[in-house]
ZAMI-288926 format. One record per residue (C-alpha): residue number from 1; x, y, z. Coordinates in steps of 0.25 Angstrom, whole numbers, plus 2048, in hexadecimal, padded with zeros to 3 digits. Layout:
<rs>
<r><n>NUM</n><c1>X</c1><c2>Y</c2><c3>Z</c3></r>
...
</rs>
This chain:
<rs>
<r><n>1</n><c1>408</c1><c2>969</c2><c3>EBC</c3></r>
<r><n>2</n><c1>411</c1><c2>961</c2><c3>EBF</c3></r>
<r><n>3</n><c1>41D</c1><c2>963</c2><c3>EC8</c3></r>
<r><n>4</n><c1>425</c1><c2>95F</c2><c3>EBD</c3></r>
<r><n>5</n><c1>41F</c1><c2>968</c2><c3>EB4</c3></r>
<r><n>6</n><c1>421</c1><c2>973</c2><c3>EBD</c3></r>
<r><n>7</n><c1>42F</c1><c2>971</c2><c3>EBE</c3></r>
<r><n>8</n><c1>432</c1><c2>96E</c2><c3>EB0</c3></r>
<r><n>9</n><c1>42C</c1><c2>97E</c2><c3>EAD</c3></r>
<r><n>10</n><c1>432</c1><c2>984</c2><c3>EB9</c3></r>
<r><n>11</n><c1>43F</c1><c2>97F</c2><c3>EB2</c3></r>
<r><n>12</n><c1>43E</c1><c2>982</c2><c3>EA5</c3></r>
<r><n>13</n><c1>438</c1><c2>990</c2><c3>EA8</c3></r>
<r><n>14</n><c1>446</c1><c2>993</c2><c3>EB1</c3></r>
<r><n>15</n><c1>44F</c1><c2>98C</c2><c3>EA6</c3></r>
<r><n>16</n><c1>448</c1><c2>997</c2><c3>E9D</c3></r>
<r><n>17</n><c1>44A</c1><c2>9A3</c2><c3>EA5</c3></r>
<r><n>18</n><c1>457</c1><c2>99F</c2><c3>EB0</c3></r>
<r><n>19</n><c1>464</c1><c2>99E</c2><c3>EA9</c3></r>
<r><n>20</n><c1>46B</c1><c2>996</c2><c3>EB6</c3></r>
<r><n>21</n><c1>45D</c1><c2>98C</c2><c3>EB7</c3></r>
<r><n>22</n><c1>462</c1><c2>98B</c2><c3>EA9</c3></r>
<r><n>23</n><c1>471</c1><c2>98B</c2><c3>EAB</c3></r>
<r><n>24</n><c1>46D</c1><c2>97E</c2><c3>EB7</c3></r>
<r><n>25</n><c1>464</c1><c2>976</c2><c3>EAC</c3></r>
<r><n>26</n><c1>46E</c1><c2>978</c2><c3>EA1</c3></r>
<r><n>27</n><c1>47C</c1><c2>977</c2><c3>EA8</c3></r>
<r><n>28</n><c1>47A</c1><c2>970</c2><c3>EB5</c3></r>
<r><n>29</n><c1>46E</c1><c2>968</c2><c3>EB1</c3></r>
<r><n>30</n><c1>46A</c1><c2>96C</c2><c3>EBE</c3></r>
<r><n>31</n><c1>45A</c1><c2>96F</c2><c3>EC1</c3></r>
<r><n>32</n><c1>457</c1><c2>975</c2><c3>ECF</c3></r>
<r><n>33</n><c1>449</c1><c2>976</c2><c3>ECD</c3></r>
<r><n>34</n><c1>440</c1><c2>96F</c2><c3>ED7</c3></r>
<r><n>35</n><c1>431</c1><c2>972</c2><c3>ED7</c3></r>
<r><n>36</n><c1>426</c1><c2>96C</c2><c3>EE1</c3></r>
<r><n>37</n><c1>418</c1><c2>971</c2><c3>EDF</c3></r>
<r><n>38</n><c1>411</c1><c2>974</c2><c3>EEC</c3></r>
<r><n>39</n><c1>401</c1><c2>973</c2><c3>EEE</c3></r>
<r><n>40</n><c1>3F9</c1><c2>983</c2><c3>EEB</c3></r>
<r><n>41</n><c1>3FB</c1><c2>98C</c2><c3>EF6</c3></r>
<r><n>42</n><c1>408</c1><c2>987</c2><c3>EFD</c3></r>
<r><n>43</n><c1>40F</c1><c2>992</c2><c3>EFB</c3></r>
<r><n>44</n><c1>404</c1><c2>99C</c2><c3>EFE</c3></r>
<r><n>45</n><c1>404</c1><c2>994</c2><c3>F0D</c3></r>
<r><n>46</n><c1>412</c1><c2>995</c2><c3>F0F</c3></r>
<r><n>47</n><c1>412</c1><c2>9A3</c2><c3>F0B</c3></r>
<r><n>48</n><c1>406</c1><c2>9A4</c2><c3>F16</c3></r>
<r><n>49</n><c1>410</c1><c2>99F</c2><c3>F1F</c3></r>
<r><n>50</n><c1>41B</c1><c2>9A7</c2><c3>F1E</c3></r>
<r><n>51</n><c1>41F</c1><c2>9B2</c2><c3>F27</c3></r>
<r><n>52</n><c1>423</c1><c2>9C0</c2><c3>F22</c3></r>
<r><n>53</n><c1>424</c1><c2>9C3</c2><c3>F12</c3></r>
<r><n>54</n><c1>41F</c1><c2>9B5</c2><c3>F0D</c3></r>
<r><n>55</n><c1>428</c1><c2>9AE</c2><c3>F02</c3></r>
<r><n>56</n><c1>42C</c1><c2>9A1</c2><c3>EFB</c3></r>
<r><n>57</n><c1>439</c1><c2>99D</c2><c3>EF9</c3></r>
<r><n>58</n><c1>43C</c1><c2>99B</c2><c3>EEA</c3></r>
<r><n>59</n><c1>44A</c1><c2>995</c2><c3>EEB</c3></r>
<r><n>60</n><c1>452</c1><c2>98F</c2><c3>EF4</c3></r>
<r><n>61</n><c1>446</c1><c2>98F</c2><c3>EFF</c3></r>
<r><n>62</n><c1>449</c1><c2>987</c2><c3>F0B</c3></r>
<r><n>63</n><c1>445</c1><c2>979</c2><c3>F10</c3></r>
<r><n>64</n><c1>43D</c1><c2>981</c2><c3>F1B</c3></r>
<r><n>65</n><c1>436</c1><c2>98B</c2><c3>F13</c3></r>
<r><n>66</n><c1>433</c1><c2>97E</c2><c3>F09</c3></r>
<r><n>67</n><c1>42F</c1><c2>976</c2><c3>F14</c3></r>
<r><n>68</n><c1>425</c1><c2>981</c2><c3>F1A</c3></r>
<r><n>69</n><c1>421</c1><c2>985</c2><c3>F09</c3></r>
<r><n>70</n><c1>41D</c1><c2>974</c2><c3>F07</c3></r>
<r><n>71</n><c1>417</c1><c2>972</c2><c3>F15</c3></r>
<r><n>72</n><c1>40B</c1><c2>975</c2><c3>F11</c3></r>
<r><n>73</n><c1>40C</c1><c2>967</c2><c3>F05</c3></r>
<r><n>74</n><c1>407</c1><c2>95E</c2><c3>F11</c3></r>
</rs>
């Protein structure tokens, strides 16, 4: 599946179920969705590197956390 296909599917599902998402798209003509495909195992490696209860921040992830998640891409 391509990046564009993933983004289109996610957008369609959000549009179908989330009133706020629908309002952003219909009234404001705004699409805040940003998608980046990561190699298999990226989340497992990231979670293994965390102390305490491991979790992945999904909304408003800080640049520091995103950088650590993506550090395994090189």
